[in-house]
C-alpha positions as CSV (number, residue, x, y, z in Angstrom):
1,X,48.5,-15.8,139.3
2,X,50.5,-15.1,142.3
3,X,53.3,-17.2,142.0
4,X,54.0,-15.2,138.6
5,X,54.3,-12.2,140.7
6,X,56.8,-13.5,143.3
7,X,58.9,-14.6,140.4
8,X,59.2,-11.2,139.5
9,X,59.7,-9.9,143.1
10,X,61.9,-12.4,145.0
11,X,64.8,-10.4,146.2
12,X,68.0,-11.6,148.2
13,X,68.0,-9.1,151.2
14,X,69.5,-5.5,151.8
15,X,72.7,-5.3,153.3
16,X,72.5,-2.4,156.3
17,X,73.5,-1.9,159.8
18,X,69.9,-1.6,160.3
19,X,67.6,-5.0,160.7
20,X,64.9,-4.6,158.7
21,X,61.4,-6.7,159.2
22,X,60.6,-6.9,155.2
23,X,58.3,-9.7,155.8
24,X,60.2,-11.6,153.6
25,X,59.5,-9.3,150.8
26,X,63.6,-8.4,150.1
27,X,64.8,-6.0,147.8
28,X,68.2,-7.1,146.1
29,X,70.8,-4.1,146.6
30,X,71.2,-3.2,142.7
31,X,67.2,-2.9,142.7
32,X,67.4,0.2,145.1
33,X,66.9,2.4,142.1
34,X,65.6,5.5,144.4
35,X,66.2,6.6,147.9
36,X,63.9,8.6,150.4
37,X,64.0,12.4,150.1
38,X,63.1,15.2,151.9
39,X,59.9,15.2,153.7
40,X,57.8,18.7,153.4
41,X,54.7,17.2,154.6
42,X,53.1,17.4,158.4
43,X,54.1,14.5,160.1
44,X,51.8,13.6,163.1
45,X,51.5,11.6,166.1
46,X,48.1,10.1,166.2
47,X,48.1,9.9,170.1
48,X,48.2,14.3,169.8
49,X,46.0,14.4,166.3
50,X,42.3,14.6,167.3
51,X,39.5,13.7,164.8
52,X,38.6,17.4,165.3
53,X,41.9,18.5,164.5
54,X,42.2,16.6,161.0
55,X,38.9,17.6,160.0
56,X,39.7,21.5,160.9
57,X,43.6,21.4,159.3
58,X,43.7,18.5,157.0
59,X,40.8,16.7,155.7
60,X,39.7,19.4,153.1
61,X,42.9,21.5,153.2
62,X,46.5,19.6,153.0
63,X,48.0,16.4,153.6
64,X,49.5,14.7,156.8
65,X,51.6,12.0,157.3
66,X,50.5,10.0,160.7
67,X,52.4,7.7,162.6
68,X,50.7,5.0,165.6
69,X,47.2,5.4,164.2
70,X,46.2,1.6,164.1
71,X,47.9,-1.6,165.7
72,X,48.1,-3.8,162.3
73,X,50.3,-6.4,163.7
74,X,48.1,-9.2,163.0
75,X,47.5,-7.9,159.4
76,X,50.9,-7.2,158.9
77,X,51.7,-10.6,159.5
78,X,49.1,-11.8,157.0
79,X,50.6,-9.7,154.8
80,X,54.2,-12.0,154.7
81,X,55.4,-13.2,152.0
82,X,55.1,-16.7,153.2
83,X,52.0,-16.6,154.4
84,X,50.9,-15.0,151.8
85,X,52.1,-17.8,149.1
86,X,50.7,-20.2,151.8
87,X,46.7,-18.9,151.6
88,X,46.9,-16.8,148.4
89,X,49.2,-18.6,146.2
90,X,46.8,-20.7,143.7
91,X,44.5,-17.1,143.5
92,X,44.2,-15.2,140.1
93,X,45.1,-11.4,140.3
94,X,45.2,-8.8,138.1
95,X,48.3,-6.5,137.5
96,X,48.2,-2.6,136.6
97,X,50.0,-0.3,134.7
98,X,52.1,2.3,136.5
99,X,50.9,4.7,133.4
100,X,47.5,6.4,134.3
101,X,46.5,7.9,131.0
102,X,47.5,5.9,128.5
103,X,47.6,2.1,127.5
104,X,51.2,1.8,127.3
105,X,52.3,-0.9,129.2
106,X,55.7,-0.3,130.8
107,X,55.6,-1.1,134.5
108,X,53.3,-3.6,136.0
109,X,52.5,-4.4,139.9
110,X,49.5,-5.6,141.8
111,X,47.2,-2.6,143.0
112,X,43.6,-2.8,143.1
113,X,41.3,-5.1,141.3
114,X,41.2,-7.4,144.5
115,X,38.4,-9.9,144.7
116,X,37.2,-9.0,148.2
117,X,35.3,-12.1,148.5
118,X,38.6,-14.3,148.1
119,X,40.7,-11.7,150.2
120,X,38.1,-11.1,152.7
121,X,39.7,-12.5,155.6
122,X,43.0,-10.2,155.0
123,X,40.6,-7.0,154.5
124,X,38.5,-8.1,157.6
125,X,41.7,-8.2,159.9
126,X,42.8,-4.7,159.0
127,X,41.8,-1.6,161.1
128,X,41.5,1.8,158.9
129,X,42.8,5.0,159.9
130,X,41.0,6.0,162.7
131,X,40.2,9.4,160.9
132,X,37.0,10.2,159.4
133,X,36.1,12.7,156.5
134,X,32.6,13.5,157.3
135,X,29.7,12.2,155.0
136,X,32.3,9.4,153.4
137,X,32.9,5.9,153.4
138,X,36.4,3.8,152.8
139,X,37.0,1.0,150.3
140,X,40.3,-0.9,150.3
141,X,42.9,-1.4,147.8
142,X,45.9,-3.8,148.4
143,X,48.8,-3.9,146.4
144,X,52.0,-5.0,146.1
145,X,55.2,-3.8,143.8
146,X,58.9,-4.2,142.9
147,X,61.4,-1.7,143.8
148,X,61.2,1.6,141.3
149,X,57.4,0.9,140.5
150,X,54.8,3.7,141.1
151,X,52.2,5.6,139.6
152,X,52.7,8.5,137.9
153,X,50.8,12.1,138.9
154,X,47.3,11.8,139.0
155,X,44.2,12.7,141.0
156,X,40.9,11.5,142.8
157,X,39.0,11.5,145.6
158,X,40.6,11.8,149.1
159,X,42.3,8.8,150.9
160,X,44.6,7.4,152.8
161,X,47.8,5.2,152.2
162,X,49.4,2.8,154.4
163,X,52.7,0.7,154.1
164,X,52.7,-2.6,155.7
165,X,56.0,-3.7,154.2
166,X,58.9,-1.5,152.4
167,X,58.8,2.2,152.2
168,X,57.0,4.5,149.8
169,X,58.0,8.4,148.3
170,X,54.7,10.3,147.8
171,X,55.2,13.6,145.6
172,X,52.1,15.9,145.8
173,X,50.5,18.9,144.3
174,X,47.5,20.5,144.8
175,X,44.5,20.5,142.9
176,X,45.0,24.4,141.4
177,X,49.0,23.4,140.8
178,X,49.3,20.8,137.7
179,X,52.5,19.1,137.9
180,X,54.7,19.1,134.6
181,X,54.7,15.5,133.3
182,X,54.7,12.7,130.8
183,X,52.0,10.5,131.5
184,X,53.9,8.3,129.6
185,X,56.9,7.8,131.4
186,X,57.1,6.1,135.4
187,X,57.5,8.1,138.1
188,X,61.2,7.0,138.2
189,X,62.0,8.5,135.5
190,X,60.0,11.7,136.4
191,X,62.2,11.7,139.5
192,X,65.5,11.4,137.4
193,X,64.9,13.2,134.9
194,X,62.7,15.8,136.1
195,X,62.9,16.6,139.4
196,X,66.4,17.6,139.9
197,X,65.6,20.7,137.1
198,X,62.7,22.1,139.2
199,X,62.8,25.7,140.8
200,X,62.6,25.1,144.3
201,X,59.1,27.0,143.9
202,X,58.2,24.0,141.7
203,X,58.8,21.2,144.0
204,X,56.0,19.4,145.4
205,X,55.3,18.4,148.6
206,X,56.8,15.3,149.3
207,X,57.5,12.0,152.2
208,X,58.8,8.8,152.0
209,X,56.6,6.5,154.6
210,X,57.8,3.0,156.1
211,X,56.3,0.3,157.5
212,X,53.2,1.0,160.1
213,X,52.8,5.1,158.6
214,X,49.8,6.7,157.1
215,X,49.6,9.5,154.9
216,X,46.3,11.0,153.6
217,X,45.6,13.2,150.6
218,X,42.7,15.5,150.3
219,X,40.2,15.4,147.2
220,X,41.5,16.2,144.1
221,X,45.1,16.7,144.7
222,X,48.0,15.8,142.5
223,X,50.2,12.7,143.5
224,X,52.9,10.3,142.3
225,X,54.4,7.5,144.2
226,X,57.8,5.4,143.9
227,X,58.2,2.7,145.8
228,X,61.9,2.6,147.0
229,X,61.6,-0.8,148.1
230,X,59.5,-4.2,147.1
231,X,56.5,-2.8,149.0
232,X,53.5,-4.1,150.2
233,X,50.9,-1.7,150.9
234,X,46.9,-1.0,151.1
235,X,44.7,2.3,150.5
236,X,41.3,3.5,151.9
237,X,39.8,5.5,149.2
238,X,37.3,7.7,150.3
239,X,33.7,8.2,148.4
240,X,30.6,10.1,149.4
241,X,28.0,7.7,151.1
């Protein structure tokens, strides 16, 4: 149940000179096991990125981070901790493993397996990215996870990932450049143990996105994620119509 996750994810807050709107999903300082890294992925403002340029430059070729794509203020308000507990606190949800390739359970968090009927009001408010890959349509996947969690490297069809609260660090490799990683280890383990040993030419494309920012990943691109803070996020997975 939702309350079971909340017991795992109640944190007292981040002490900082910057006031951060965490939506009530605060993170204890000692749980900040990872920090944002460099950004080697294109960052574009939606005001200057047209649909045609998105298709020509990014849709089939490379990832991109997009800022200011949609105004999801109302959706964000519905995702605040107080609102989520009030509206969905009695709902049953399914936790996923951070392990992609095996059944070994190491880190659990809420991502996907959403009951789209029970959460219809939430999804109906969300404004998806205003960019389209021709011949494809999107399916939403909502998530909530604690600091230090994430998904190891994997690939699938193209999609968008948007952070509602918190920060999420993304690591990416093109389809023909499979990263070396242990599927039974978490992304945090990989970042601590393997990432520092990589030669410069083996470093992934990466970027940390924060509240209201969107990242796009093309078809079959390897990607792993790491939640810096307690994070609320939504993905739009694209599939052929």
